[in-house]
C-alpha positions in Angstrom: 32.6 26.1 1.8 31.3 22.9 0.4 28.7 20.9 2.2 29.8 17.8 3.9 27.4 14.9 4.0 28.6 14.2 7.5 27.7 17.8 8.9 23.9 17.1 9.0 22.9 19.0 5.9 21.5 15.8 4.4 19.2 15.2 7.3 17.0 18.1 6.3 16.4 16.4 3.0 15.5 13.0 4.5 13.3 14.5 7.3 10.3 15.3 5.0 10.5 11.9 3.4 10.3 10.2 6.8 7.3 12.3 7.7 5.6 11.5 4.3 6.2 7.7 4.7 3.5 7.0 7.3 1.0 9.0 5.3 1.8 7.0 2.2 1.6 3.7 4.1 -1.8 4.8 5.5 -3.1 5.7 2.1 -1.9 2.3 0.7 -3.7 0.5 3.4 -6.8 2.5 3.0 -6.9 1.9 -0.6 -6.4 -1.9 -0.2 -9.1 -2.0 2.4 -11.4 0.1 0.1 -11.0 -2.5 -2.6 -11.8 -5.3 -0.1 -14.9 -3.6 1.3 -16.1 -2.8 -2.2 -15.6 -6.4 -3.3 -17.5 -7.7 -0.2 -20.4 -5.3 -0.9 -20.6 -6.3 -4.6 -20.4 -9.9 -3.6 -23.2 -9.5 -1.1 -25.3 -7.6 -3.7 -24.7 -10.3 -6.3 -25.8 -13.1 -3.9 -29.2 -11.4 -3.7 -29.7 -11.3 -7.5 -30.5 -14.1 -9.9 -29.4 -14.9 -13.4 -26.2 -14.4 -15.3 -25.8 -10.9 -14.2 -25.3 -12.1 -10.6 -22.7 -14.5 -11.7 -20.8 -11.9 -13.6 -20.9 -9.5 -10.5 -19.8 -12.3 -8.2 -16.8 -13.0 -10.4 -16.1 -9.3 -10.6 -16.2 -9.1 -6.8 -13.7 -11.9 -6.6 -11.3 -10.2 -8.9 -11.7 -6.9 -7.1 -11.0 -8.6 -3.8 -8.0 -10.4 -5.2 -6.7 -7.0 -6.4 -7.2 -5.5 -3.0 -5.2 -8.4 -1.4 -2.5 -8.1 -4.0 -2.2 -4.4 -3.2 -1.9 -5.0 0.4 0.8 -7.7 0.0 2.8 -5.4 -2.4 2.6 -2.5 0.1 3.8 -4.7 2.9 6.7 -5.9 0.8 7.6 -2.3 -0.3 7.5 -1.2 3.3 9.8 -4.0 4.4 12.3 -3.3 1.6 12.4 0.4 2.7 13.1 -0.6 6.2 15.9 -3.0 5.0 17.4 -0.2 2.8 17.3 2.2 5.8 19.0 -0.4 8.0 21.6 -1.2 5.4 22.3 2.5 4.9 22.6 3.1 8.8 25.0 0.2 9.2 27.2 1.3 6.2 27.8 4.7 7.7 
């Protein structure tokens, strides 16, 4: 009795992955938003200071915000690729 991929035995493996996907997307989004909020907070704090330390903090906040935006874009691209792969896999069966 060998398992046939068509008899539904494969669906039990893909089910936990589908449940885990929204959690991973939510964590990616939360991490990106965390970087953006932290960058805004540091930038606001740096604007209240004076001297070279404020300039360094301001540049750090810009870099931190850029990293948050980059993470968000990368997460969206990864999600779209997964959707395309799933659509391609569904159409090929």
